[in-house]
PAMILO-855205 format. One record per atom (N, C-alpha, C, CB): y, x, z. Coordinates in steps of 0.05 Angstrom, whole numbers, plus 32768, in hexadecimal, padded with zeros to 4 digits. Each point is the difference from the previous one (the first is absolute). Glycine has a CB too. Layout:
N
YXZ/...
% end
This chain:
383
88578A968705/80007FE6800F/7FE37FF98005/802C7FF17FEB/7FCE8006802D/7FE57FF88008/7FF97FE57FF3/8003801A802B/7FE47FE47FCB/7FF77FE77FF4/7FFE7FEA8016/7FE780197FDC/80207FCE801D/7FFE7FEA8013/7FEE7FEB7FF5/802E800A8012/7FC67FE78000/7FEF7FE97FF8/800E7FE68007/7FD6801B8006/80247FD07FEB/800C7FE68006/7FE97FEC8003/802C800B7FE7/7FD07FEB8031/7FE97FEF8006/80097FE28001/7FEA8026801A/80057FC97FDA/80057FE48000/7FE67FF27FF7/803380067FF6/7FC77FE28013/7FE87FF27FF5/80027FFE7FE2/7FFB7FE6802B/7FEE80197FC8/80007FFF7FE3/800A7FE57FF5/7FDA80208000/80227FCB8010/800A7FE57FF8/800F7FF48017/7FDA7FFA7FDF/803E7FFC801C/80107FF38015/800B7FE57FF5/800D802D8014/7FEA7FBE7FF8/80087FE57FF7/80177FF68012/7FD17FF67FEF/804580028004/80187FF8800F/80097FE57FF7/800E80308004/7FFE7FC0800E/800D7FE77FFA/7FEE7FE88005/801A80197FDE/7FF37FD08020/7FF27FE68005/7FE97FFC7FEE/802B7FED800F/7FBE800C7FFC/7FE87FFB7FF0/7FEE80187FFD/801A7FDE7FE8/7FEE80398023/7FF080197FFC/7FE57FFF800E/802B80197FFB/7FD27FD6801A/7FE67FFD800D/7FEB7FF67FED/80187FF8802C/7FF07FF37FC4/7FED7FF57FEC/7FF880167FEC/80157FD28006/7FFE803E7FF2/7FFA80157FEC/7FEE8015800C/802D7FF87FEB/7FD6800D802F/7FEF8014800E/7FE37FF78000/8027800D801C/7FD47FD97FE8/7FE57FF78001/7FF280047FE5/800D7FDE8022/8002801E7FC8/7FF580047FE6/7FFB801E7FFB/80187FD77FEF/7FFA803A801B/7FFD801D7FFD/7FE78009800F/803280057FFC/7FCA7FF1801C/7FE880088010/7FE77FF87FF2/801A7FFA802A/7FE57FEE7FCB/7FE87FF77FF1/7FFA80127FE9/800A7FD1800D/800B80387FE5/7FFC80117FE8/7FF5801B8007/80257FE87FEA/7FDF8021802F/7FF6801A8008/7FE380008007/802E800A8010/7FC67FDF7FF3/7FE37FFE8006/7FF98002801D/7FFA80147FD4/80197FED803E/7FFA7FFF801C/7FF67FE58008/802380238009/7FCB7FDB800A/7FF37FE78005/80017FF7801E/7FE3800A7FDA/802080088039/80017FF7801C/8016800F800E/7FCF7FF68000/80447FFB800B/8017800C800D/7FFE7FFE801E/801C7FF57FD9/7FED80208035/80067FFE801C/801E7FFB8002/7FD9801F800E/802F7FC97FFB/801C7FFA8004/80088008801C/7FFE7FD97FDF/8014803B8023/8009800A8019/801B7FF48006/7FE8802C7FFA/801A7FC5801D/80187FF18006/80027FFC801E/7FFE7FE97FD3/801480058035/80037FFA801D/7FFC7FE28005/801F80288005/7FDD7FD18014/7FFB7FE48007/80167FED7FF9/7FE480128025/80367FF67FDF/80157FED7FF8/80007FF87FE3/801B80158023/7FDE7FFD7FCB/7FFF7FF97FE3/7FE87FEE7FFA/8016802B7FF5/7FD47FD8801B/7FEA7FED7FFE/800A7FE48008/7FDE80258009/80307FDA800D/800A7FE7800B/80137FF17FEC/7FFB8013802E/80147FFC7FC3/80137FF47FED/7FF17FF47FE7/802480208010/7FC37FE87FEC/7FF27FF77FE9/800280127FE8/80077FD38010/800980437FF3/800480127FE9/7FE6800F7FF9/80308005800E/7FC180038006/7FE7800E7FFB/7FEC7FEE7FF1/8007801D802A/7FF87FCA7FDF/7FEE7FEE7FF2/80097FFB7FE3/7FF77FEA802C/802280157FD0/800B7FFD7FE4/7FF880187FEF/80267FE58012/7FDC80337FF8/7FF880187FF1/7FE280007FFB/802780198014/7FC97FE08000/7FE37FFF7FFD/7FF87FEC7FEB/7FFA800E802F/80137FDB7FD1/7FFA7FEB7FEC/800880097FE4/80077FDD8023/800F80307FDB/8009800A7FE6/7FED80157FF5/802F7FF8800D/7FC780198005/7FEC80147FF7/7FE67FF27FF7/801380228020/7FE57FCA7FEE/7FE87FF17FF9/80027FF47FE5/7FF87FF78030/801F7FFF7FC9/80057FF57FE6/7FFE80147FEA/801E7FDF8014/7FE4803B7FF3/7FFD80167FED/7FE6800F8004/803280047FFE/7FBA7FEE800E/7FE5800B8003/7FFE80198012/7FF67FEF7FD3/801C80118042/7FFF80168013/7FFC7FF4801C/801F801D7FE3/7FCD7FEC802B/7FFB7FF6801B/800F80128014/7FD37FEE7FF3/803080088026/801080108013/7FF67FFC801C/80277FFD7FE2/7FDE8017802F/7FFA7FFF801D/801A8007800D/7FCF800C7FFB/80387FE6801B/801A8004800D/7FFC8011801A/80117FD57FED/8000803F8016/8003800F8019/801C7FFB8009/7FDD80247FF4/80277FCC8022/801A7FF78008/8008800B801C/7FFA7FD77FE4/7FFC80408023/8005800A801B/801580168001/7FD17FF4800B/803F800E7FE0/801480167FFF/80167FFB8015/7FF680067FCE/8010800E8041/80157FFF8014/801B80077FF3/7FDF800D8025/80377FEB7FE8/801A80077FF5/8004801F7FFC/80127FD88016/7FE280387FFB/7FFF801D7FFC/7FE280077FFE/802D80098019/7FC87FF77FCF/7FE280037FFD/7FF7801B800C/80017FE37FD7/7FE8801C8036/7FF68018800D/7FE580087FF5/80197FF38029/7FDD80227FE2/7FE6800C7FF7/7FEA7FEB8002/800F802E800E/7FF07FC38008/7FEC7FEB8004/80017FEB7FEB/800280098031/80177FEF7FC6/80037FED7FEA/7FF3800A7FE7/802B7FF18014/7FD980287FE5/7FF5800C7FE8/7FE180008002/8029801D7FFA/7FCD7FEB801D/7FE380018003/7FF37FE47FFE/80068029801C/80077FC37FF0/7FF67FE58000/80007FF57FE3/800F7FF8802F/8007800C7FC3/80017FF77FE4/7FEC800D7FEE/80307FF78008/7FCC80237FFC/7FED800F7FF1/7FE37FF58004/801D80298003/7FDD7FD08016/7FE67FF48006/7FFB7FE67FF1/80028015802D/80137FDB7FD1/7FFE7FE77FF0/7FFC80057FE3/801D7FE98022/7FF3802A7FD3/7FFD80087FE4/7FE380097FFA/8031800D7FFF/7FC480038012/7FE5800B7FFB/7FEB7FEA8004/8010802D800F/7FF57FC18004/7FED7FEB8006/7FFC7FEE7FE7/800C80028031/800B7FF87FC2/7FFF7FED7FEA/8000800E7FE4/80187FDF801E/7FE7803B7FE3/7FFE80107FE7/80177FF97FEC/7FCE80028007/804A7FFF8003/80177FFA7FEF/800680187FEE/80147FE28024/7FF480187FC3/800580167FED/801E80067FFD/7FD67FF37FE9/803B7FFE8024/801D80078000/800D7FF28017/800180057FCE/801880038038/800F7FF68017/801A7FF37FF6/7FEC8024801D/801B7FC57FF0/801A7FF47FFC/800F8000801B/7FEE7FE27FDA/802A80298026/80107FFD8018/80147FEA7FFB/7FFB8032800C/80087FBC8008/80127FE97FFD/80127FFF8018/7FDE7FE77FE5/803C801C8017/80137FFF8016/801680157FFD/7FDB7FF0801E/802E801B7FF9/801480157FFF/7FF4801B8005/80217FDF8010/7FEE80337FFC/7FF7801B8003/7FE780048010/802E800C7FFD/7FCE7FE38017/7FE880048012/7FE67FFB7FF1/801C7FF28027/7FE07FF77FCB/7FE87FFC7FF0/7FFD80157FEA/80037FD0800A/801380387FE9/7FFE80147FEB/7FF6801B800B/80257FE97FE7/7FE7801F8030/7FF8801A800B/7FE37FFF800A/802F8008800D/7FC97FE28000/7FE57FFE8009/7FEC80007FE9/80107FE68028/7FF7800C7FC3/7FEF7FFF7FE8/7FFD801B7FF3/800E7FD17FF9/8008803E8006/7FFF801B7FF6/7FEC80128010/80307FFB7FEF/7FD28002802C/7FEE800F8011/7FE37FF97FFB/802480038022/7FD77FE37FDC/7FE57FF77FFA/7FF5800B7FE6/80097FD6801B/800880277FD0/7FF780087FE5/7FFD801E7FFE/80187FD87FED/7FF980378021/7FFF801D7FFF/7FE6800A800D/803380038000/7FC77FF38018/7FE88008800E/7FE77FF77FF2/801A7FFF802C/7FE77FE97FC8/7FE97FF67FF1/7FF880137FEA/800E7FD1800A/8005803C7FE9/7FFA80127FEA/7FFB801D8009/801C7FE37FE3/7FF180258034/7FFF801C8007/7FEF80068019/802C80047FEC/7FCD7FE78024/7FF080048018/801180098018/7FD9800A7FE2/80197FFA8034/800D800A8018/80117FEB800E/8000802D7FEB/80157FDC8022/80127FEE800F/801C80027FF3/7FE68006802B/802A7FE57FD8/801B80007FF5/80108017800C/7FFE7FCE7FF8/7FFA803A8020/800F8016800E/7FFC801B7FF1/7FFA7FE8802B/7FF2801A7FC4/7FFB80187FF1/801580047FEA/7FCF7FFC8009/80407FEF7FF1/801280017FE8/801E80018008/7FDD7FE87FE7/8028801D8032/801C80028009/800D80187FF2/7FF57FEB802D/802480127FCA/800D80167FF2/80037FF97FE2/7FEE80218022/80147FF47FCE/80057FFD7FE4/7FE780077FEF/8031800B8008/7FC77FE27FE7/7FEA80047FED/7FE7800D800C/802380047FDD/7FD27FF08038/7FE9800B800D/7FE57FF47FF5/801C80068028/7FE67FE67FC6/7FE77FF47FF6/7FF7800F7FE6/800D7FD38014/7FD9802A7FE6/7FF5800D7FE9/80007FEF7FE7/7FE4801A801F/801B7FCB7FE4/7FFE7FEF7FE9/800E7FE58005/7FD480157FF4/80327FDD7FF6/800F7FE68003/7FF17FEC8011/801480087FD4/7FFC7FE8803A/7FF57FEA8010/7FF37FEB7FEE/802380098023/7FCE7FE57FEA/7FF67FE97FF2/80177FF17FF3/7FD97FFC8021/80247FF87FC8/80177FF27FF3/800E7FED8013/7FE880057FD4/80327FFC802C/80107FF08012/80157FF07FF0/7FF980218026/80087FC57FDF/80157FEE7FF5/80117FF88018/7FE37FEF7FD9/803780178026/80127FFA8016/80137FE97FF9/7FFD8030800E/7FFF7FB97FFF/80107FE87FFC/80147FFE8016/7FDA7FE87FE8/8040801B8012/801480028014/800D7FE58008/8009802E7FEE/7FFC7FCE802B/800D7FE88009/801A8005800F/7FD37FEB8003/8035802E7FFF/80198007800D/801080137FEE/7FEC7FFB802E/802E80087FD7/801180117FF0/800B80178011/800C7FD97FE1/7FE3803B8023/800980168011/7FF080197FFF/80107FDE801D/7FD780217FEA/7FF180198004/7FFA800F7FE6/7FEC7FEB8028/801080067FC2/7FF8800C7FE7/7FE4800C8001/803080097FF5/7FC17FF28021/7FE6800B8002/7FED7FF77FEA/800780028031/80007FE77FC2/7FF07FF67FEA/800080137FE8/800A7FD28010/800880417FEF/800180127FE8/8002801D8007/80157FDA7FE8/7FE8802E8031/8004801C8007/7FE6800E8007/802D7FF48011/7FD680267FF3/7FE980118008/80018005801E/7FFF80167FD3/80127FDB803B/80038003801D/7FEE7FEC800F/802F80117FFA/7FC47FF8801B/7FEE7FEF8010/80058007801D/7FDD7FFB7FDB/802D7FF28035/80078006801C/7FEC7FF18012/803180067FF4/7FC08009801B/7FEC7FF58012/8004800B801C/7FDF7FFB7FDA/80207FF3803A/80048009801C/7FE6800B800B/80247FDD8006/7FDF803A8007/7FEA800C800F/80067FF9801D/7FF780267FDF/7FFB7FC6802C/80067FF7801B/7FF980158015/7FF77FD17FF1/7FF780408009/7FF880158014/801880138005/7FD07FFD7FF1/803F80097FFA/801780128002/801A7FF28002/7FE680217FE6/801A7FC48017/80197FF08000/8013800A7FEA/7FFA7FF88031/7FFB800E7FB7/801180087FEA/7FF87FF17FE7/8006802E8014/800E7FCF7FDA/7FFA7FF67FE5/7FFA80177FEE/801E7FD88007/7FCA80287FED/7FF980157FEE/800C7FFB7FE4/7FD580088019/8039800B7FDC/800A7FFE7FE5/7FEC800C7FED/803080028010/7FC37FED7FE0/7FED80097FEC/800E7FFD7FE5/7FD77FF2801C/803080257FD8/800F80007FE7/7FED800C7FEB/802E80058016/7FC77FE97FD9/7FE980097FEF/80017FF17FE6/7FE480098028/801C80067FC2/80017FF47FE5/7FE97FED7FFC/801880287FEF/7FD27FDC801F/7FE87FEF7FFD/80027FE5800D/7FE6802A7FFD/80307FD28013/80037FE5800C/80127FEE7FEF/7FFA8015802D/800F7FF47FBC/80117FEF7FEF/7FF07FE97FF5/801B80287FF4/7FEE7FBF8010/7FF17FE97FF5/7FFE80017FE2/80107FE58026/7FDC800E7FCF/7FFD7FFE7FE3/80147FEC7FF5/7FCF800C8003/80357FDE800C/80117FEA7FF7/80117FF68017/7FDD7FF37FDD/803D800A801F/80117FF48015/800B7FE67FF5/800C802E8012/7FF97FBF8001/80097FE67FF9/80187FF88012/7FD27FF27FF0/804580098004/80177FF7800F/800A7FE67FF4/800D8030800B/7FE87FBA8001/80077FE57FF7/80137FF48015/7FD47FFB7FE7/804680028013/80137FF58014/7FF97FE4800A/8022801C7FEB/7FCD7FD68006/7FF77FE6800A/7FF08002801A/7FFF7FF07FD0/7FF580278034/7FF080058019/801280088017/7FD9800E7FE4/80407FF88017/8013800B8014/80137FEB800B/7FFD802B7FEA/80037FBD800A/80137FEB8008/7FFE7FF9801D/7FFE7FEF7FD2/7FEA80108039/7FFC7FF7801C/800580168015/7FE17FDF7FED/80278039800B/800380158013/80167FF98015/7FF280217FDD/80087FE1803D/80147FFA8015/801880137FFE/7FDC7FF0801E/803B80077FED/801980107FFF/7FFC801C800B/801A7FD58004/7FDA802D8014/7FFE801A800D/7FEF80137FEF/80047FEA802D/7FE6800C7FC7/7FF080117FEF/800E80087FE7/7FD77FEA8013/803880037FE1/801080067FE8/801480168006/7FFA7FD17FF0/8013802D8028/801480158007/7FF3801B8005/801B7FDC8015/7FCF80247FFA/7FF3801A8007/7FF5800D7FE7/7FF47FEE802D/7FFF80037FC1/7FF5800C7FE8/801580097FED/7FD77FE48005/803F800C7FFA/801680087FEE/800D801A8009/80087FD07FF6/7FFC80338024/800B8019800B/7FED80177FFD/801B7FE68020/7FCB80147FE0/7FEB80157FFB/8004800A7FE3/7FE07FEA8021/802480047FCC/800480077FE4/801980117FFD/7FE87FD77FF1/802E8021801D/801880107FFF/7FFC801C800B/801B7FD68005/7FD5802C8010/7FFA801B800B/7FF080107FEC/7FFF7FED802E/7FEE80077FC5/7FF1800F7FEB/8013800B7FEB/7FD87FE28008/803A800D7FEF/801280097FEA/801280168009/7FFE7FD27FED/800E802C802A/80138014800A/7FF1801A8006/801E7FDC8012/7FCC80237FFC/7FF180188006/7FF7800F7FE7/7FF17FEB802B/800780057FC1/7FF7800D7FE7/8018800D7FF2/7FDB7FDE7FFB/803D80158007/8017800B7FF2/800A801A800C/800C7FD17FF4/7FF280318026/80098019800D/7FE980148004/80237FE68017/7FC580147FDF/7FE980118003/8003801A7FF0/7FE47FD78007/8010803E8004/8000801A7FF1/7FEE7FFF7FE8/80098017802B/7FE77FD47FD2/7FEE7FFE7FE9/800A7FEB7FEB/7FDA800D801E/803F7FEA7FE5/800C7FED7FEE/8002800B7FE4/80197FEC8026/7FE380027FC6/800380077FE4/80127FEB7FF3/7FD280167FFF/80377FEF7FE8/80107FEC7FF2/7FF27FE57FFE/801680247FE7/7FD07FDB8017/7FF27FE77FFE/80017FF1801B/7FE180147FDD/80197FFB8039/80007FF2801A/801C7FF98008/7FD8801A800D/803C7FF67FEB/801C7FF98006/80087FE57FF3/800B80318002/7FEE7FCB7FE5/80077FE87FF2/7FF37FE8800E/800480197FD4/7FE27FE98033/7FF27FEB800E/800D7FFA801B/7FD5800D7FE9/803180088026/800B7FFD801B/801B7FF28000/7FE78029800E/802B7FDF7FE0/801B7FF58000/80007FE37FF7/8012802D7FF7/7FDD7FCC7FF5/7FFE7FE47FF8/7FF47FEF8016/7FFB800E7FD0/7FF27FFD803F/7FF57FF18017/80167FFA8014/7FD380167FF9/803E7FFE800D/80167FFD8013/80137FEA7FF7/7FFC8031800D/800A7FCF7FD9/80127FEB7FF5/7FF57FE58004/801180217FDF/7FD57FDB801A/7FF37FE68002/7FFE7FF7801D/7FE7800A7FD6/80128008803C/7FFD7FF8801C/801B7FF8800C/7FD880208005/803C7FF07FF5/801B7FFB800B/800B7FE57FF7/800880318002/7FF07FC87FE5/800B7FE77FF4/7FEF7FE78007/8012801C7FDC/7FD57FE8802D/7FEE7FE98002/7FF37FFC801C/7FF880067FD0/8007800E8041/7FF17FFE8019/800B7FEA8012/7FF480307FFC/80267FD08007/800C7FEC8011/7FF97FE37FF7/80268020800A/7FDB7FDC7FDC/7FF97FE57FF5/7FE37FFA8005/802480057FDE/7FCB800E801D/7FE37FFC8003/7FF97FF9801D/7FF780207FDB/80187FEC8038/7FFB7FFA801D/800A7FE58006/80048030800B/80137FC97FEC/800C7FE68008/7FF47FE87FF1/802A8018800A/7FCE7FED7FDD/7FF57FEA7FF0/7FE6800A7FF3/802E7FEC7FF7/7FBC80118018/7FE6800A7FF6/7FF67FF37FE7/7FF6800B802E/80157FDE7FCB/7FF77FF17FE8/801080087FE7/7FF37FDB801D/802080387FE6/801080097FEA/7FEF80127FEE/802B7FFC801B/7FCA7FFA7FCF/7FEE800F7FEF/800D80187FF4/7FE77FD67FF7/803380278002/800E80177FF4/800180188013/801B7FE07FE5/7FEC801A8034/800280168014/7FE4800B8006/80297FEA8014/7FC380057FEE/7FE580098005/7FF680127FE9/7FF77FD6801A/800E80227FCE/7FF680117FE9/800F801A8000/7FF57FD77FE6/80268029801F/800F80188001/7FF680138015/80287FE77FF0/7FD0800E8028/7FF680118015/7FE4800B7FF9/801A7FE58021/7FD6800B7FD0/7FE6800A7FF7/800380187FED/7FED7FD28005/8027802C7FE9/800580177FEF/800B8018800F/80087FE07FDA/8009801A803A/800D8015800F/7FEB80108010/802A7FE48003/7FC4800D800B/7FEC800F8010/7FED80107FEE/80037FDD8023/7FF880197FC5/7FEF800F7FED/800E80197FF6/7FE97FD57FF3/803080298006/801080177FF7/800280158017/801A7FE27FE1/7FEA80148037/800180138017/7FE5800D8004/80237FE48016/7FC8800D7FE5/7FE5800C8001/7FFB80157FEB/7FF07FD58012/801A80267FD6/7FFE80147FEA/800E801A8009/7FFD7FDB7FDD/801A80218030/800F80178009/7FF280108015/802A7FE87FF5/7FCE800B8021/7FF580108016/7FE380087FFB/801F7FE9801F/7FD380087FD0/7FE480087FFA/7FFF801B7FF3/7FF57FD07FFA/802280397FFA/800180197FF1/80138014800C/7FF47FE67FD8/802180118035/80138013800E/7FF98002801D/80237FF47FDF/7FCB7FFC802B/7FF87FFE801D/80187FF68010/7FDF80267FFA/80207FE08021/80127FF28012/800E80158011/7FE37FD78001/802080238019/800F80128012/7FFB7FFA801D/802280057FDC/7FF180028035/7FFC7FFE801C/80037FE3800B/800F802F8004/7FFD7FBF7FED/80007FE48009/7FE37FF78002/802D7FF77FEA/7FC3800E8002/7FE47FF78001/7FF080118013/80047FF17FD1/800180298030/7FF180118012/80037FF7801D/800680277FE0/80127FD08026/80067FF6801B/7FF77FE38005/802780208001/7FDD7FD07FEB/7FF87FE38002/7FE27FFE8004/80277FF37FE3/7FCA801E800F/7FE37FFF8003/7FF88005801D/7FFA80117FD1/80157FFF803D/7FF98006801C/80067FE88012/800980317FF9/800E7FC28003/80067FE8800F/7FEC7FEA7FFB/8030800C7FFD/7FC87FF17FEA/7FEC7FEB7FF9/7FE58006800C/80197FF77FD6/7FDF80228028/7FE58008800A/7FFF8000801F/7FFA801B7FD7/801C7FEC8036/80008003801D/80037FE4800E/8014802E7FFB/7FFD7FC17FF9/80067FE7800E/7FF67FE77FF0/802880168014/7FCC7FEF7FD5/7FF77FEA7FEE/80187FEF7FF8/7FD380008017/8042800C7FDE/80187FF37FF8/80017FFB7FE2/801880158027/7FF87FD87FD0/80027FFA7FE3/800E80177FF1/80027FCF800A/7FF1803B7FE2/800980187FF1/801C7FFD7FF4/7FD0800A7FF7/80347FDF7FFB/801A7FFD7FF3/80177FFF8013/7FE97FE77FDD/8014800D803B/80157FFF8014/8005801C800A/7FF37FD1800D/7FF8803F7FF9/8004801B8009/801080117FEB/7FD57FFD801B/802380007FCC/800F800E7FEB/801D7FF87FFF/7FD680027FE6/802F7FE4801C/801C7FF67FFE/8011800B8016/7FEF7FD77FEA/8006802B802F/800F800A8016/8005801E7FFD/7FEC7FDD801E/800080327FD9/8002801D7FFE/801180097FE8/7FD480038017/802D7FED7FD4/800C80097FE7/801C800C8003/7FE47FDD7FEA/802F80158022/801B800B8001/800180198012/80127FD37FF9/7FDD802F801B/800180178012/7FF580197FF2/7FFA7FE28027/7FF0801B7FCA/7FF580177FF2/801380097FE9/7FD17FF0800B/803B7FFC7FE7/801280087FEB/801A800D800A/7FED7FDB7FE5/801B801D8033/8017800E800D/7FF9801D8004/800F7FD58017/7FD980307FF2/7FF6801C8003/7FFE800E7FE5/7FE77FF28029/801080007FC3/7FFC800C7FE5/801A80057FF2/7FD47FE97FFE/8041800A800A/801980007FF0/800B801C7FFA/800A7FD48014/7FF1803F7FFE/800C801A7FFB/7FF3800E7FE8/800A80048031/7FDE7FF37FC8/7FF3800C7FE8/7FFF7FEC7FE8/7FE4801C801F/80207FCA7FE7/7FFD7FEC7FEB/80187FED7FFF/7FCE80028006/804980088001/80177FED8001/80087FF67FE4/801080198028/7FEE7FF87FC4/80067FF67FE5/7FED7FEA7FF7/8012802E7FF5/7FD57FD78010/7FEC7FEC7FF8/80037FE68010/7FE080257FF5/80267FDD8024/80057FE88010/80187FF17FF6/7FEB80168028/802A7FF87FCF/80177FF37FF4/7FF87FF07FE7/801D80248013/7FD17FE77FDE/7FF67FF27FE8/7FF07FE78008/7FFF802B7FE6/7FF27FD7802F/7FF27FE8800B/80157FEB8008/7FD9801D8010/803C7FEC7FFE/80157FEE8008/800C7FF17FE8/800A801E8027/7FFB7FF07FC4/800B7FF37FE8/7FEC7FEB7FF5/801A802A7FF5/7FCC7FDD800C/7FEC7FED7FF7/7FFF7FE78012/7FE680267FEC/80217FDE802D/80017FE98013/80197FEF7FFC/7FE5801B8020/802D7FED7FCE/80187FF17FFB/8018800A800F/7FE37FDA7FF8/801B803C8015/8017800B800F/8014800E7FED/7FE280068029/80377FF97FDE/8015800E7FF1/8002801C800B/80197FD57FF6/7FDC803E7FFC/8001801C800A/801180127FED/7FD27FFA8014/803C7FF97FDA/8012800F7FEE/8015800F8010/7FF87FDE7FDB/800B803C801E/80148010800D/7FF9800B801B/80207FE57FE7/7FC980138023/7FF8800A801B/7FF2801B7FFD/7FFC7FD18011/8006803F8004/7FF080198000/7FE37FF88003/8026801A8015/7FC87FF97FE6/7FE37FFB8003/7FF97FF8801C/7FF780217FDC/80157FEC8038/7FFB7FF9801B/80097FE48007/80058030800C/80137FC97FEB/800B7FE58005/7FEF7FEA7FF2/802E80148004/7FC97FF27FE4/7FF07FED7FF1/7FE57FFC800E/8017800D7FD5/7FDE80088035/7FE67FFE800F/80037FEE8018/7FF3802E7FF0/80247FD5801E/80057FEF8018/80037FE37FF8/801680278017/7FF77FD37FD3/80027FE57FF6/7FE57FF47FFA/802D800B7FED/7FC180058006/7FE57FF87FFA/7FF17FF9801A/8000801D7FD7/80017FF4803C/7FF17FFC8019/800B7FE6800F/7FF880328004/80227FCA7FFA/800B7FE7800D/7FF67FE77FF0/8028801B8010/7FD67FE87FD6/7FF67FE97FF0/7FE37FFA8006/801F800C7FDC/7FD18009802A/7FE47FFB8009/80007FF1801A/7FF1802B7FE9/801F7FDE802A/80017FF2801A/80097FE37FFD/800B802B8016/80087FD07FD8/800A7FE57FFC/7FEB7FEE7FF4/802E80127FFA/7FC37FF87FF2/7FEB7FF07FF4/7FEA7FFA8014/800A80157FD3/7FEE7FFE803D/7FEC7FFC8014/80097FEB8014/7FF080307FFB/80297FD1800E/800A7FED8013/80017FE47FF3/801B80248017/7FED7FDA7FD0/80027FE77FF2/7FE67FF17FFE/802680137FE7/7FC37FFC8018/7FE67FF47FFE/7FF18000801B/7FFE800E7FD0/80127FF78045/7FF77FFD801C/7FEB80148009/800A7FD17FFB/7FF980487FFB/7FEF8016800A/800A8008801C/7FF680107FD0/7FF87FF48043/80098009801B/8011801A7FFE/7FD77FEB8014/803B80187FFF/801280178000/7FF2801A8007/80257FE1800B/7FC6801E8006/7FF380198008/7FE37FFB8007/802B80118011/7FC580047FF0/7FE37FFE8005/7FFA7FF8801D/7FF880217FDD/801C7FE28035/7FFB7FF7801C/7FFB7FE28000/801D80258012/7FF07FCC7FDC/7FFC7FE37FFF/7FE47FF97FF8/80307FFB7FF4/7FC280188000/7FE47FFC7FF7/7FEC80088016/800E80077FD1/7FFC80058044/7FEE80078016/7FFA801E8001/7FED7FD47FFD/8020803C7FF2/7FFB801D8001/800D800B801A/7FFF80037FCD/7FF68014803C/8008800C801A/8009801C7FFB/7FE07FE3801A/803880247FEF/800B801B7FFB/7FEF8017800B/802D7FEB8001/7FC3800F8014/7FEF8015800B/7FEB80097FEC/80087FED802E/7FF280037FBE/7FEC80077FEC/800B80117FE9/7FE87FD6800C/8032802E7FF4/800C800E7FE9/7FF3801B7FFA/802B7FE9800C/7FCF80288007/7FF4801A7FF9/7FE67FFE7FF0/801580128029/7FDA7FDC7FDF/7FE67FFD7FF1/80057FF37FE5/7FE77FFD802C/802C7FF07FD3/80067FF47FE6/800B80157FED/800A7FD48017/8008803D7FF3/800C80157FEF/7FEC80147FF7/802B7FFA8018/7FC3800E7FFA/7FEB80137FFA/7FEE7FF67FE9/800180118030/7FF87FD57FD2/7FEF7FF57FEC/800F7FFC7FE5/7FE57FEA8024/8034800F7FDE/80107FFC7FE8/8001801A7FEF/801B7FDC8018/7FE7803A7FF6/8002801A7FF2/7FE680087FF1/8021800E8022/7FC97FE37FE4/7FE780057FF3/7FFB7FED7FE9/7FEE8011802B/80237FDB7FD2/7FFD7FEB7FEC/8007800B7FE4/800A7FDD8023/7FE4801E7FCA/8004800A7FE5/80197FF67FF2/7FCF80037FFD/803A7FE5800C/80187FF57FF3/801980108005/7FEC7FD48006/8014803C800F/801880108007/800480197FEE/7FFB7FEF802E/7FF080187FC3/800180197FF1/801680017FEB/7FD080048008/80397FE57FEE/80147FFF7FEB/801B7FF7800A/7FDC7FF87FDF/80288007803B/801A7FFA800B/801480157FF8/7FEB7FE88027/802E80127FD3/801380147FF7/800680168014/80147FDD7FE5/7FE7801E8035/800280158014/7FE77FFE8012/80337FFE8000/7FC180198006/7FEA80008012/800B8003801D/7FE080147FDD/801F7FD68033/800C8001801A/7FEE80108014/80167FD47FF7/7FF78035801E/7FF2800D8016/7FF57FEA8012/801D80297FFE/7FD27FDE8014/7FF57FED8014/80177FF2800F/7FD6801B8004/803D7FF58005/80167FF58010/80117FED7FEF/8001802A801B/80027FDC7FCB/80107FEE7FEF/7FF17FE67FFB/801480287FEA/7FD27FD98014/7FF17FE67FFD/80037FF08019/7FDF80167FE1/801F7FF78036/80047FF28019/801C7FF38002/7FE080208016/80347FEF7FE0/801B7FF58001/80037FE77FEE/8011802E8009/7FE27FD37FE0/80017FE97FEE/7FF27FE8800C/8000801E7FD8/7FE97FE68035/7FF37FEB800E/80127FF48016/7FD480157FF6/80397FFC8019/80127FF78016/80177FEF7FF4/7FF48028801C/80177FE17FCE/80167FF17FF4/7FF77FE57FF7/8014802B7FF1/7FD27FD28007/7FF67FE77FF6/7FF97FEC8016/7FEE80197FD9/80127FF08041/7FFA7FEE8016/80177FED8005/7FE280238014/
% end
């Protein structure tokens, strides 16, 4: 049996009040000047100021870089790196959802290794660990706060680069549901379906292990039981905390079992049209799993059971179909668009989208390696 590695930040703070605990942890490590990587909306809410003030109370100064785009690109990384170098910051804090986390990883990785973020596309291309990164999460979906995945858009090629590197793993992750209460319904839905995609792709992955399986199935259970409530009642702390645990468990699963063609294809839609990642995943998920079912029907049936479906007595094929229908129902219940055409995608672009998807590192662990024509067919079905 081949040896496997299990990657996760060395410290992960979970639950209400964990932001306060994080500030004390940072102070104890001796870091003194943070680059806070975030976006303008979080500055406007006052959350960035709150974090900066909390750091100050613990003798840590900070500089804010708030120019992160919803799909961070190479220019974002370069601009943030310039600010870090200008103010001689000794560590990085990412504050927000997947976009600030990914941008911060890019900044911290290039700060330590040099060159351009484009040099690190692929798997484990860096020579040494990034500058220390503390990831403070405000959404329940991407799990970027605790993974070795970093997704950066290369605008020149219109693709999202998948940088999968053990050196991008944050030192400390923070999931405080108190920071998630104000998340809008649409964002709650998109990030929640993103987490479900992580869990399911990890569970059917060719690199799955008993550890990742346990994480993935528990994530599916929590999402199925709590996402609808979190979307409808954003102030429900119980649902918010359950979703925070769910996205983290899903992150533990895919951080180590990797992903599949849902992500390989969603990255192309996001990079080509600048579309929201979680929504693209949610639309593609049932279509890709319908394709995967001939190799992963038994596993999909087990996912269906975790979603609360009655699959007792069904054949593996029948159970897989029940699972896929449950995915569609959950997506519809939280108002995910029915197809990517509603997002502005154009069928004439399918060949280039498919070609780029087949180069994406996330597809390597899909249970079936599709042909170019099969990827095109999946894209067409998702329109």
